[in-house]
N, C-alpha and C positions, 0 to 999 in steps of 0.2 A: 521811231515807229514807222511802219509801212503806211504811206499816205492813202493808198487805195484799199478799200475794204475787201473788194473782190480778190485782189492779189493776196491780201493777208489771209483770207479764208482758204484760198487755193493752196498757198504755201504750207499751211498747217493741217489741211485735211485732204490732200490730193488722193491718197490711196482709197480713203473711205468714199470720196465723191465719185471716183471711177467705179467702185463696186456698186454703189447705189444707182448710178446711171445705167449700169448693166442690168440690174434688177428692173428698173423702169422700162428699159427696152423689151425685156421678156414679158412684162405685164401687158404690153400692147396687144399681144397675140390673143389671150382670152378676152381682152376688152373688145377687140374687133369681132370675135366670134359671137359675143353677146349681142352685138347689133344685128348680125345676119340671122341668128336663130329665130327671132320672132317672125321674120318673113317666111322661113321654112315651115313654122308651125301653122301660120294662117293659110298660106297657099297650099300646103300639103294636107295634113290630116283634117284641118278644120273645113277648108273649102273643097277638099276631095281631089285635088289635082294629083293624078297618078293612082288614084283609088276608085276609078270610075265603075268598076264591076266588083262584086263581092269576091274576096279571095285575092285581090291584087295586093302586091307587096312593093315596098320601096326599100332601097338599101339604107341602112342606118350607120352613120359614121364611116363612110368609105374614105380612105386616106390614100390619095394619089396626087401626083403633080408631074409637070413636064420640065425637063432640064435641057438647056441648049447642048447640042452635040451628043446628047444621050438619048433623048426621046422621052416617052411616057414611063413613069416609075409608079408602080402600085405597091404600097406597103401593106394595105389591108383592104380587101375587096368590099367589106361592109357586111352588116347583118340584115338579111331580108325580114321585114316586119310588115304585118297588115296594118290597117288604118288605125284602130284603137291602140294596139301596142306601140305603134309609131308615135301617136300623140303623147302617150305616157312617157316613152323614152326621150322624145325631144323636150318635153316639159321638165323631166328630171335632169336632162342635160343642161337646160337653162338654169335650173337651181344650182347645179354643180358649178357652172360658170360664175354665177353670182357669188357663191362661196369662195371660189378661187380668186376672183377679183377683190373680194373683201379681205382675204388673207394677204394678197399682195399689198393692199392699202394699209393693212395693219402693220405688216413688216416694214414697209417704206416709212410710214409715219413714226413708228417706234424708233427705227434706226435714225431717222432725221432728228427726232427729239433728243436722243442721246448725243448725237453729233453736235447739235446746237448747244446743249448744256455744257458739253466739254469745252467748246470754244468760248462760251460765255465765262466759264470758270477760268480759262486761260487769260482772257482779256482782263477780267477783274484782278486776277493775281498780278498780271503784268503792270497794271496801273498802280496797285498798292506797292509793288516792288519799286516802281519809279518814285513814288512818294518817299519811300525809305532811302532813296538815293539822291533826292533833291538836296541842294545846298541849303543851309539854315535860312538864308535871306529870302528864299522862295516863299516860306510860310508867313512872312510878314506882309505879303501882298495879296494873299488869298484868304478866303473865308472857309473855315473848316466845314461849315454846313454845305457850301456849294460843292466842294470837292467830294464829300461823302455822298451827296445827292447824285453827282454824276456817276460815281462808281456803283451806287445802289440802283438807281432808277434809269439813268439815261443810256447806259449800255445794255439794259435789259432787252430792248428790241433787237440789238445786234445778235444776241444768242439765238433768238427766234429766226432771224433772217439767215443765219449761218446754215441752218438745215435746208433752207429753201434757195440758197444762192444759185446752185446749179441744178439741183434736182427738180425744183418747182417749174422752171421754164421747160425743162425736158419732159416732165410728166404732163403738165397742163398743155403744152404745145403738142405733145404726142397724142393726147386724148382729143384735142380739138381737130388736129390734122386727120386722125383716124376717122372721126365722125364726118368731116367734110369729104374725105375720099369715099367713104361708104355712100354718102348722099349722091355724090357725082356718079358713082357706079350705078345707082338706081335710076337717076334721071339727070341729064346734064343741066337743064334749066333750073330745076329745083336746087341743084348743087350750086349753080351760079347765084341764085337768090340768097342762099345761106352764106356764100362767100362774100357777097356784096354787103350784106347787113353786118357781118362780122368785121369787115374792113372799116365800115362807118364807125362801129363801136370802138375799135382799136384806134382809129384816127382822132375821134372827137373827145372821148371821155378822158384820156390822159392829159390832153391840153387843158381841159377844165379843172382837172385835179391839181395842176401845178400851183394854183392859188392856195389850195389846201396845204401843200407842202410849206409854202411861205408862212402861212398862219401857224402851222404846227411848229415851225422853227421859232417864231416869236413867242409862242406859248411856252416852249421848252426853256428859252432863255429867261423869261419872266418868272417861271416856276422855280428855276434854279436860284435866281436872285431872291425870291421869297424864302426859300429854304435857308439861304445864307443869312437873311435878315432875322428870321425866327431864331436861328442859332445865336446870333448876336444878342437878341433879347434875353435868351436863357443865360448866356454868359454874363450879361450886364444887368441882371435883375436887381441886384443890390443897389446899383447906381440909379436905376430907374425909380425905385421906391424912395431913395434918399433925396432925389431932386424933383419928385412929383412930376415925372415926364411920362407916366403911363398912358395918358390920353393922347400925347403927342405920338407915342408908338402906335396906339390904336389907329390914329389918323393915317399914319404911314402905311400900316398893314391894310387898312380899308382901301386906300388909294391903289396899292399893288393888286389887291384882290379885284378891284374894279377894272383894272386894265386886263387882268386875266379873264374876267367875265366877258368883256367886249370881244376879246380875241376868240374865246370859245364860242360865243354867240355867232360870230362870223363863220367859224368853222362849221357849226351846225347848219347854217343857211346854205353854204356851198355844198356841204356833204349831202344834204337831202335833195338839193337841186340836181346834183350829179346822179344820185340814186334814182330819182324820178325819171331822168332822161335815159339812163341805162336800162331801167325796167321797161320803159316804153318801147325802146328799140328791140329789146329781147322778146317782147310780146307781139311786135309787129310782124316778125317772121312767121310765127305759127298762123297768123291771120292770112298771110300770103299763101302759105302751104295749103290751108284749108280751101281757099278760093281757087288757086291755080291747080293744086294737086287734085282737088275734088273734080274740077272741070276735066282734067286729063283722065281721071279714072272713069268719069261718066262717058267720055267719048272713046274709051277703050285704049288710050295710049299709055295707061299706067294701071297695073292691077292693084287690088286692095292691099295685098300683102306688102307690096313695095311702098305704098303710101303710109301704111302703119309703121313700117320699118324706118322710113324717112322721118316721120314725125317723132318716133321713138329715139332715133339717132340725134335729131336736133334738140330734143329735151336734154341731151347730155352735152350739147355744145355751149350754151350760154354760161353754164357754171365754170368750165375751164377758161373761157374767154374773160369772164369777169375776174376770176382769180388771177389770170395772167396780167390783166390790167392793174389789179391791186398789187401784184408782185412788183411790177415796174415802178409803181408809185412808192411802195415800201422801199425798194432798192434805192431810189433817189433820196428818200427821207433818211434812211439809216446811213447812207453815204455822207450826208450832211452832218448827221449826229456824230458819226465816226470822225470826220474831219475836225469838228469842234472839240471832241475829246482829245484827239491827238494834239491839236493846237494848245489845249490847256495843260497837257502833260509833257510838252516838249521843253527841253532846257539844254543849253549848250554846255552846262557845267555839272552834268550828272556825275555822281560818284561812281567810279569804276566798280563793276560787280566783283572784281577780284579783291577789292579792299574789304568787302563785306562777306567774303567767302567763309563758310562755316569751318571751325577748327576746334576740335575737342581736346587738343593736346595740352593746353595750358602750361606750356613749357617756356615760352618766350618771356624775357624780362627786359625792363628798361634800366639797365645799370649804367647808363650814360647820361650826361647833363642835358637838360632842356634849355635851349638857347633861342633868343630872338636877335635878329640882325636888321637894324633900320626898319623895324616893324611899323607899318602904317595901317590904321583901321579907320574906316568911314562908317558913319551911321546910315540909317535907311534913306536919308534925303541927300546923301553925298557930303555931309559935313565931316571934317576930320576930327576924330575923337581921341586918337592916339597917334603920336608923331615921332618917327625916328627913334624908337626905343630899342636899345641893345642891352641885353641882360642875359646872364647865364646862371642857371640854378643847378647846383650839383646834387647828386644823390645823397640823401641823409640830411640835407640842410632843412632848417625850419626858418621860413621867411614870412615876415609880416609885411603886408602892403597897406599903407595908410594914405589918406587923402580924402578930399571932399567927395560928395556923391558923384560928380561928373568930372573928376580929376583924371580918369583914365586907367586907374589901377584895376578896376573891375573888368575893363576891356582886355587888359593883359591876361587876366585870369581866364577869361573866355577863350582867348586865342590859344593859351597853353592847354586848355581842355578840349580844343577843337570844336567849341561851340560857335565861335565866330571865325569866319575866314578872313585872312588879311587882304587889304587892298594893295599892299606893297611890302617889300622886305621878305624875310624868311622866318619860319619857326622850325627849328630842327631838334631832333633827338640824336645826339652825337653828330654823325655826319649825314644822317638821313633826314629828308624833309618829313616833318611830322604828319603833314596832310597826305603823304603818299604811303605811309605805313598802313598795314591792314588794321581794321578795327578790332580784330582778335588780339592785337597787341595794345593799341592805345585805349580801347574800350575796357580792358581788364587791368592794365598796369597803371592807368590814370583814373582816379576816382574824383568825381566833381559833385559839389553840392552848392545850391544857391536858393534864395527865397522863391524863385520861379519854378522850383522842382515840381513836376507834375506827377500825380498819383492816379493810378488806373482804378476803375471800378472793380472792387474785389476785397479780399480780406487784408487786414493789416499785415499779416505774415507774407502774403503774396507780394505786397509792395515793398516790404522790408528786404525780401530776398530777390527782388526783381533784377538787381544788378549782377546776379550770379548765374542767370539763365542764358548761357551763351551757346551751348550745344548739348544734344542728348548724351548723357553719361551711361545710363543703363536703359535698355529697351523695356517697354512695358510688357507685362505678362498677360497673354490672352489665352483663353481656353474655349473649346467648343465652338458655338456659333459666333462668339466674339472674335475668335481667331480668324474664322472665315470672313467675317465682316472687315477685319483689319486688312487681310490680303486683298479683298475687293477694293478697299479704299486706296491701298498703295498702287494697285494697277490703274485705277481711274485717275489718281493724282499724276502718275507718269504720263498717261495718255493725254492729259490736259495740260501738260507742261508745268505742273506744280511740283514742288519738292515733296519727297515722301517722308519728311521728318514726322515723327510721332509726337504729337503734342502731349500725350499722356505719359511719355517716358519721364525718367528722372533727369532733369536738366541741371541739377545743382551738384557741383563737384565740391565735396566738403574739404578738399585740399586747398581750395581757394578762400576758405573762411578764416577769420581771425578768432582766436580763443576757442578753437574747436576741440578742446581737451576731451575729458572722459564723457562729457554730456553732449558732444557732437553738435548737431545743428541747434538744438535747444540751448545749449551752453553758449554758443556764439550769439544767438539772438538776445538772450537775457543779458549777456555781457555788454553789448552795445546799447541796449535799452537802459541799463544802469548808468552808463557813461553820459547819455543825453538826458537822464532823469525822466524817462518815459515809462518806466516799469509800473509806477503807481497808476498812471493813466490806463495802461493795458489791464491792470488788475481791476480798476473801476469799470472798464468796459465789460469784463467778465461778470462782475458782481451784479451789474444792472442788465444782464441778459438772462434769457430763460433757456433751460435745457430742452424743452419741448417734450412731446409724448414719447419719442424714441430715445430717451436719454440713457446715459450710462448708469446702470443701477449702482455700481460701486461708488461713482462720484456722488450720486444722490444720497447714498448712505453716509458718505463723509460729510455732506452738508448738514444732514440731520445731527450727526455727532458734533459738528461745529456749533450747532444751535444749543445743544446741551452744555458744551464747554463754555459758551458765552454766558448762559444763564448761571452756571456755577461761578464763573469769574466775577460776574456782577454781584453775586451774593457774597463772595469772598471780600470784595472791595466795598461792601455795604452800599452798592449802587442799584439795588433791586428796583427802586422807583424810577430809574432812568428809562426803563422800557415797561410798558403795561402789556403783559402777554395775553394771548388769546386763550381763554380757559372755557371749557364747555359749559360750566354752570355759573359763570360770572359774566357780568356786563363790563365790557371794555370802555371805560369812560373817555378814552382818547380817540375812539373810533366812532364814526357817525352811526345813527340809528339803523340805517339800512344794513350796514356791515354787521352790526350786532344781531340783527334779526335773521339775516340770511346765513351768517356765520360761515363764510367760506370765501375763497378767492374766485374771481371771475375773469375769464379771458378778456372781455370787454365790459367793464362794470356798468356803464350807462346803457348800452344796448341790452345787456343781460337783465338789468333791473327793469327796464321798460317791458321786456318780453314777459318776465315773471309776473309783474303787476297785472298784465292783461288777462292772465289765465283765470279760469273759474275756480281752480283749486286754491289759489292764493286768496281770492276774494271771499270764498266760503270760510276759510280759516279766519280772515279778518272779521267777518261778520259773526261767526259762531263764538269766537274768543272775546269779542268786544274790543279788541285792540284797534280795529279800524276806527271806531268812534273816538278812542283815546288819542290816536295819532291825528285824527281830524281836529280835535280840540287843541292839540299841541301845535299843529300847523297854523291854526287860527291865531293862537297866542304869538307865534313867531311873526306872522304877518302883521299883527297889530303893533308889536314892538318895532319891527323894521320900518313900517310906514311912519310911525311916530318919530323915530330917530332920524331917518334918512330922506324923507320925502322932500325936504326943503334944500337938500344938497344938490350941487350940479352933478351930472352923470359921470364926469371924469374925476370925482373926488376920490382920494386914495382910500377912504374908508370902505368903499365898495370892493376893494381888493380882498378885504377880510371876509366878505360874505360868500360862502360856498354854496348857499342854497337859493340865492335870488340875485338876478342881474338888475342893474339900475333901470333898464327899460321895462322891467316887469313890475316896478312899484305901482304905477298907475293902474295896472290890471288888478292887482291884489287890493288896491284901495277901493276899486269899484266893487269887487266881490265882498269886501267887508261892509260896505254901505248896503248891499242887498241883504246881508245877514241881519244887519241892525233893524231893517224894516220887516223882520220876521219872514223873509222869503225862504222857501224850502230850497236848500242847495241841490243843484243837479249833480248827476254822477260825475260829470267833468269837473265841476267845482270842488267836489269832495276829493277827487284825485289830485287836483292842483294843490290843495292844502296839505294832503298827506305827503305829497312829494317834497314839500318844504321840510317836513319833519325828518325825512329820510337822510338829509344831508346835514343835520344839526348835531353839533358836539357841544355839550354843556360847558366843559372847562374852557373852551375856546370862545364861544359866543355869549355865554352868561346871560341868557334871557330868563332863567329860572323856570323854564317850562318842563324840565325833565327831572323828576324826583325819584327817590329810591323805589317807591311802589311801582312806577311805570317801568323802571329798569328791570325789576323782577318779573313784571308782566311780559316784557319783550323776551327775556330769557326763557320763560315758560312757553311762549308761543314759538320760539325758535325750535324747541324740541318737538312740538306738534308739527311744525312745518317740515322737519326732516324725517319724521317718523314714517310717513307714507308718501314721500316725494315721488311724483310720477316719473316714469322713464324719460319722457320728453323734456323734463327739466333738469335731468342729471348733467347734461352737457353745459348748462349755464353756471353751475355752482360746483366747486370742489371744496367740500367741507374741511374746515380746519382740523388737523390731526397732529398733535405734538410729536408723534412718532413716525410720521410719513413725510416724504418730499411732495410738495404741491407743485404740479407742473404748470399751473396757470400763473404762478408768481415768478419773480426774478430770484436770483440767488440771495440777494440782500433780504428780500421779503421772507425767504425761507430761513435764513440764519437768524434774523431778528425775531421773526414770528410774534409780532406785536406792534404796538404803536409807541413812538417816542413820546415821552412826557413833556408837554409844552412848557412846563415850569423850569426845565433845564435848557437854558439858551445854548449851552455848549454840548448838547447831547450828541450831535453828529460827530463832532471832533473827538469826543471821548470814546464813542463806539469805534471809530476808525483806529484810534490808538490801541484800544483793547483788541480789536479784530486783527490788527497787524501783529501784535505780540502772539496771539493764538496761532496765526498762520505760520509764524516763524518756527513754532514747535510742530508744525504739520507740513514738512517739506513736500510730501506727495500731493497733498491737497493744494498747496501753493503752486506747484508745478502744473497740476491739472487746470487750475484757474488761469494761469498765464497762457497755457495752450489754448484755452477757450477764448481768452481775450484776444490772442493773436489771430484767431479765426473770425473775429468780428468784422463785418463789412463796413468799410469806411466811406462808402458812397462814391459817386462820380466825382473825380478830381479831389477825393479826400474831404469832401464838404461836410461829412459828419464829424470831422475833427475840427477843433479851433485852430487859429493861425499858429499859435505857439506849438501845438502838438504837431502840426504839419512841418514846421521848421525842424523840430526835433527828429521827426521821422526821416526827413530828407538827409540830415546829417548822419543818422544811424544807418541809412541805406548805403552811404558811402563808406562809413567806418567798418562795416561788417566784411568788406572785401579786402583781401590781401593785395595791396597795390604797391608800386614803387613811388608813385607821386599822389599826394592828396591835395586837391585844390578846393578851398572853401571860399566862395565868393559872397561875402557879407551874409553868411549863412544864418546869422541871428540878428539881422538888422531890425532895430526898433524894440528889442527885448531889453528888459531890465538889466542894467549894467552889472549888478552883482551876479545875476544868473549867467550872463555872458561869460564873466570871468571864471565862474565855477566850471562851466561846461568846456571852455577853452583849455583850462588846466587839466580837466579830466580826459579830454580827447588827446591832448599831447602826451600825457602820461600813458594812456592806453596804447597809443601807437609806439611809444618809446619802448615799452616792455614787451612788445610783440616779437622783438628780435629780428625783424626784417630791415630795420634802419631806413624807413621810407623818408622821402622829402615831403615837407608840408608847406604849402603856400596858402596863406590865409589873408584874404582881404577883410580888414577889420572896420567895423563901424564904431567901435569904441577904442579910440587911439591909444590910451594908456596900456591896453592889453599887449601892445607891441613888446613890452619888457619881457614877455615870456618866450620870445623868439631870438635866435642867434643873429638874425640879419633883418634889417628893415629897409624897405623900398618906399620912398615918399614920392607921390605924384601930385602934380599941380598943372592945371590947364592942358592936360593931354600929354604931358612930358614927364620923364623921370628926372626929378630934381635932386634927389639925395639917395645914396646907397651906402649903408654902413651898419654898425651895431646900434642898438637902442641908445646907448650912452652917447655915441657921437651925434646921432640925430638930435637928441635932446639938447646937447651942448651947442652945436653949431648951426642947427637948422631953424629957420623961421617958420617952416611949414608946420612943425609939431606945435609950436606956440599958437599958431593960428587955429589949429584944429581943436585944441583943448581950451581955447579962450571962450 
């Protein structure tokens, strides 16, 4: 990258800078005229110079000038005006000049802003482009938080300075020089005073501000380090909690914040000291003008109009001078920041841009062997982890790599996949250096999966298909204003040096998919999900999600039909008691009291219940029906039983896990409330609500305190109808009443299908329901497909953290399998997983690739050594060296490595 920021700006914005400099030069003409006009107004119409007698006129706006060798040139003789019309005309002319100067400023600042944003966009893109071209080892020495902080925050001032790099000194210098020239023309000594004070400001203030630059640099570095440290805390939060080091991290952050505080405090001290001195010098000059200029006016050596014009002109001088000083300091500051950014993003081993050039053809294949010759690989600290390995893998081979965790086999897999760069030797594809081939070949014809696979924030589908998004296949379709916006985006992208690829285009070429038969993309996805046994997980993601208010009516109708099918199937199997359904005139014994009373689904049950209970409508119903008193007595009975049974238990006793209505730390509170009641104290409204709240979360079959009888159940159902009969509009958003014939948007798909509560007496209720539900879905292929599509659209969180480790391993393997490639390299893709599951998935993956008809090569670094029997060839590694190469049978018979691994 260019070392000088000024040179970088000039190289990329030269035509625009020249154009805006021309506009700045033109803007000086009305700027100067605006200084001279107040003098004409004061000396002319106001004081009467030239209008001594009634009817005298003066020429308005005469345009003439003298040219060398030409003489006097008169373009317009002027319009003769009397005193009052002349005053009005000159005043209007002043207003016109103000508007013209404002329009010049508007155009210049708008143009500068666009110019700055374009270059900022260019710089950020170039930095991200360099990140994508850095060798893998670079990222092992930097913190992601620091790099992202530099691109987001530290280059931000560069964009602002871009607009001012050449325009600002020209504009401000021109304004200051124009004001000084005008003052000198009015009176030499007043001009000399203004010039002297300006020279003092320009000479002293920048020297004092150099300390501010140094402090700003320190603040920037410490803030960047803080961002990197916070990113580390986020990434390592599980480790922090596991080892109780949260307070250590707090101490570290507090220390860093303290250092930033000290630096910023020093900045404030210097900043306001410099501001005080600058303001003092700026106000000293008007003091001299009033004293000296006033004296000259009194003695008749300076007229009033000239003094007013000088003071008015000087009012415009401190601003440009101050901003010019600020510009110089900003220039030094951003140059330092730019140099730091360039230094951070410099590398001697950047990937050549041609290797990453976009290619939509998808025609190249790797139908040649992958070979290594005397391959050497070092770890991050220079230790040799793979030494002089020479091996050739032919197309169509299935190769198992076995060995201990640090034996070197995994490093060979990384080198073959271009994840790790060799320290010596060669990796070739046929006769070509593998690392010199374009990524449009290696990144498509070699598929790689490992436990370290990263998943991006987005849907499961986006991550599954991520390895297929190489180039736009079909352009996105835009109409109307969207098409105009797209054209504008393309134009701005090109002007900013960004590619004009359309992110909204179709980037997936279905010809590169495996199993892309009649079902196309969906068929390819479900095929690989079945291979890695992730289909059921995707289905569960769908079932435990909600369709929302803007749901597909057809899908909602199918869910309601599924609800009826489930009820009929349970009846057919004589399993009606497995689920207690919600019925309008019945009390659901497996549901808590509140759910029976409100009889509906709630978006947020706790918040909704709390809001409803506070309303006068609810309290009136409780009081008029008498249910409030009954629930109070019920809550009192629950509290008495709970205090009696659990008051002597420690707070961490497992019994408390069964209490849905009271926490361990609330027992002393309710113990105190019960004592008040025993002394015949009248309970307050808060006390009554506290006891009623206990009853809301009580379920008789689960808690068995004997406080809920048939009579009270019938009463709750009766009040349920009263509650919904005249439900106020403001409460409709809190409750969606149960309706057996409608889809409930507040609930998940499982809630809608089951439409009831599982009977706690059946310990295997969940497994039975899953079994029955699976059979029903098998008979409803359209619904199954819709649910799978919904599950695929589920967000898996940053880094795939909403999925468990096994699900992430499966997804990583599926992402590789879905691509049609010539080589598949799986590097301990299922390390730490149950051996039976490993074997099942390995067999399924090999069979899937074998029947694809592409005859790809498969290299699999195994963590379960006996699985090597499924491969035609086995490579055994030990101590960073290849020690055995042969069939599974020969390795077992002759090699000691195999015996050590299975021992």
